[in-house]
C-alpha positions in Angstrom: 124.6 113.5 170.8 126.3 116.5 172.6 128.6 116.9 169.8 125.7 117.0 167.2 123.9 119.6 169.1 127.0 121.8 169.6 127.5 121.8 165.8 123.9 122.4 164.8 123.2 125.5 162.6 121.2 128.4 163.6 118.0 128.6 161.6 116.4 131.6 159.9 112.7 131.3 159.9 111.6 133.3 156.8 108.0 134.6 156.8 106.4 134.3 153.2 103.3 136.1 152.0 101.9 137.5 148.8 102.2 136.4 145.2 105.1 135.0 143.3 107.0 138.0 142.9 106.9 138.8 146.6 107.9 135.2 147.5 110.9 135.6 145.2 112.1 138.7 146.9 111.6 137.3 150.3 113.5 134.2 149.3 116.3 136.1 147.7 116.8 138.1 151.0 116.6 134.9 153.0 119.0 132.9 150.9 121.6 135.7 151.0 121.3 136.2 154.7 121.6 132.5 155.4 124.7 132.2 153.3 126.4 135.0 154.9 125.6 133.8 158.4 126.2 130.3 157.7 122.6 129.3 158.8 119.9 127.1 157.6 116.9 128.7 155.9 113.3 127.5 156.8 110.6 128.9 155.1 107.3 129.7 156.9 104.4 129.2 154.3 101.5 129.2 157.0 100.2 132.6 155.7 98.8 130.6 152.7 96.8 128.3 155.0 94.1 130.9 155.0 92.6 133.6 152.9 92.8 137.3 154.3 89.8 139.5 153.9 91.8 142.5 152.4 94.2 140.7 150.3 94.0 138.9 147.0 94.1 135.0 147.2 97.7 133.8 146.4 99.4 130.3 145.9 102.6 129.2 147.7 104.8 128.9 144.6 108.5 128.1 145.8 107.6 124.4 145.6 108.1 124.8 141.9 111.8 125.7 142.1 114.9 123.8 143.4 115.5 126.3 146.3 117.9 125.6 149.1 115.7 125.8 152.0 113.2 123.5 154.1 109.6 124.4 154.7 108.4 124.6 158.2 106.3 121.5 159.2 104.6 120.1 162.4 106.0 121.7 165.4 108.2 124.1 163.5 104.9 125.3 161.7 103.0 125.6 164.9 105.8 127.9 166.4 105.7 130.1 163.3 101.9 130.4 163.6 102.3 131.4 167.1 105.1 134.1 166.1 102.6 135.6 163.9 99.5 135.4 166.2 97.4 137.9 167.8 98.5 136.8 171.3 102.2 137.5 170.4 101.2 141.0 169.3 99.6 141.6 172.7 102.3 139.6 174.7 105.7 140.0 172.8 107.5 137.9 175.3 105.5 134.9 174.1 107.2 135.0 170.6 109.1 131.7 169.9 111.9 133.5 168.1 113.7 136.8 168.2 112.5 139.1 165.4 114.3 140.6 162.4 111.9 143.1 160.9 112.3 145.1 157.7 112.7 148.8 158.6 111.1 150.2 155.6 109.7 148.9 152.3 111.5 149.2 149.0 114.7 150.3 150.9 117.9 148.4 151.6 119.2 148.2 155.1 122.3 145.9 155.5 121.1 143.3 158.0 123.4 142.1 160.8 124.3 138.4 160.5 122.1 136.5 163.2 123.9 134.6 165.9 120.8 132.6 166.9 117.7 131.3 165.6 115.6 134.3 164.2 112.3 135.1 162.5 112.7 137.5 159.5 109.5 139.4 158.7 109.1 141.8 155.7 109.0 142.0 151.8 112.7 142.8 151.5 112.1 144.3 148.0 115.6 145.5 147.1 117.9 143.9 144.5 120.8 145.1 146.8 120.2 142.2 149.3 121.1 139.8 146.7 122.7 141.3 143.7 126.1 139.5 144.5 124.4 136.0 143.9 122.5 136.7 140.7 123.9 133.7 138.9 123.2 131.3 141.7 119.6 132.7 142.1 119.2 132.1 138.4 119.9 128.6 138.7 117.7 128.1 141.8 114.9 130.0 140.4 114.6 127.9 137.1 111.4 126.0 137.4 111.6 122.3 137.8 108.6 121.6 135.6 109.4 121.3 131.7 107.8 123.8 129.4 104.7 122.9 127.6 104.6 122.7 123.9 102.9 126.0 123.7 105.5 127.6 125.9 108.4 125.9 123.8 106.9 127.5 120.7 106.6 130.8 122.3 110.2 130.6 123.7 111.7 130.0 120.3 109.9 133.2 118.9 111.2 135.1 121.9 114.9 134.0 121.5 114.9 134.5 117.7 113.7 138.2 117.7 114.1 141.5 119.4 111.4 140.5 122.0 110.0 142.9 124.5 108.3 141.4 127.5 105.5 144.0 128.6 103.6 143.5 131.8 100.4 145.0 132.6 99.3 144.5 136.4 95.7 145.4 137.3 93.8 142.9 139.3 94.0 143.9 142.9 95.6 147.1 142.1 92.3 148.1 140.6 89.6 146.0 142.6 90.8 146.3 146.2 90.7 149.7 147.9 93.4 148.7 150.5 95.9 147.9 147.6 94.8 150.8 145.4 95.6 153.4 148.2 99.1 152.1 148.2 99.9 151.3 144.5 99.8 153.5 141.3 98.1 151.8 138.4 100.2 152.1 135.1 97.9 153.5 132.5 97.8 153.6 128.6 100.0 156.8 128.7 102.9 155.0 130.4 102.8 152.1 128.0 102.7 154.4 125.1 105.7 156.2 126.4 107.6 153.0 127.1 106.7 151.4 123.7 107.9 154.7 122.1 111.2 154.4 124.0 111.6 150.8 122.9 110.9 151.9 119.3 113.6 154.6 119.4 116.2 152.2 120.5 115.3 148.9 118.9 114.9 147.7 115.4 111.8 145.6 114.8 110.8 144.9 118.3 108.0 142.4 119.0 106.1 143.0 122.1 105.0 139.9 124.2 102.2 141.2 126.5 101.5 139.6 130.0 98.7 140.6 132.2 96.1 139.5 134.7 93.6 141.4 132.4 94.3 140.5 128.8 90.8 141.8 127.8 91.7 145.3 129.1 94.9 145.0 126.9 93.1 144.2 123.9 90.6 147.2 124.4 93.2 149.7 125.4 96.8 149.1 124.0 98.0 149.2 120.6 101.7 149.2 119.4 103.5 150.4 116.2 105.1 147.0 116.1 104.1 143.3 116.1 102.5 142.2 119.4 101.3 138.9 121.0 99.0 138.8 124.2 100.3 135.7 126.2 97.2 134.1 127.4 97.5 130.3 127.2 98.8 129.7 130.6 95.9 131.3 132.3 95.5 132.7 135.8 97.3 129.6 137.5 100.2 129.7 135.2 102.4 132.4 136.9 105.5 130.3 137.2 105.4 129.5 133.5 104.6 133.0 132.4 107.6 134.4 134.6 110.0 131.9 132.9 108.8 133.1 129.4 109.3 136.7 130.5 113.0 135.9 131.4 113.5 134.7 127.8 112.7 138.1 126.2 115.5 140.4 125.4 114.0 143.6 126.5 111.5 144.4 129.3 108.7 146.9 130.2 107.8 146.4 133.7 104.7 147.5 135.7 105.2 148.6 139.4 105.0 145.0 140.1 107.3 142.6 141.8 106.2 139.8 139.3 107.6 141.7 136.2 110.6 142.9 138.2 111.7 139.4 138.4 111.0 138.7 134.9 113.4 141.5 134.1 116.0 140.8 136.5 116.3 137.0 135.7 116.3 137.8 131.9 118.7 135.6 129.9 119.9 138.8 128.0 121.3 140.5 130.9 123.1 143.0 130.8 122.5 143.6 127.1 118.7 143.9 127.3 116.9 147.2 127.9 114.6 147.4 131.0 112.0 150.3 131.3 109.9 150.7 134.6 107.5 153.4 135.7 108.4 156.6 137.5 106.2 155.6 140.6 106.4 152.3 142.3 104.2 153.3 145.1 101.5 156.1 145.0 103.4 159.4 145.9 106.8 157.8 146.0 109.1 158.1 142.9 111.0 154.9 141.9 114.1 156.9 141.7 114.0 157.5 145.5 113.6 153.8 146.4 116.0 150.9 146.2 113.9 148.8 143.8 115.3 149.6 140.4 119.0 148.8 139.4 120.9 151.8 138.0 120.9 150.6 134.5 117.1 150.4 134.3 115.3 153.3 132.4 112.6 155.1 134.6 109.7 156.5 132.4 
């Protein structure tokens, strides 16, 4: 019994929040940190137990992937709830775990390998945390559920053409004031410039458009090339749509973690072209952040 306790690994408790793209960034950071430290990774998904007043409702999506982590249950989940509670904010000494907090968003800070159990809180949205394990993450982030017949048909078209995944993110970027104050919204001019850049460099592209507002796309975007608005998976089909994105050869991302992952996990890497917007956050140029890999084209 004593020997088992002495050889038990430390745990990294990783706070999860937000939509699928945010969860993937958080997981990528946690997986890389756990591997470097020789620690076990435990995912705290208790944020999804309630709907926050100033945040869009989101689903916990990592259960769709063969991730190498456990999810906090029972007493472990109770300790995670206490870690994030109002009482710990008032009395920090009551925190069950030492903190590892993200120093600043969209910037890379090399983390120190933990020597005890810790609780990691942040968005961790930089490719630099896990770029060294891209192949491993591509395996872990392949959905376990088989593609539908409609997805298979679309996948064949994507793999057999100069396919371009183009993502239009609106949703809470437009409807929630708290989110709108932080994020730019990519407009028709951006998508026009990005499409023109694709047409300059690619013969016979076909644009496959993904959006949380496909009706806005139909009313506002046109392309000098064939295009398909992908609708069939619906609002609950983020995992399926993200997998389809990765099958496209080229990418036009929004300032969105969702389409970021569609581009970063793409099958055609590094051959495919990725175009992203000049501003990821309102007033902060993308080029000043650690979000876009150096080979991506900023427009």
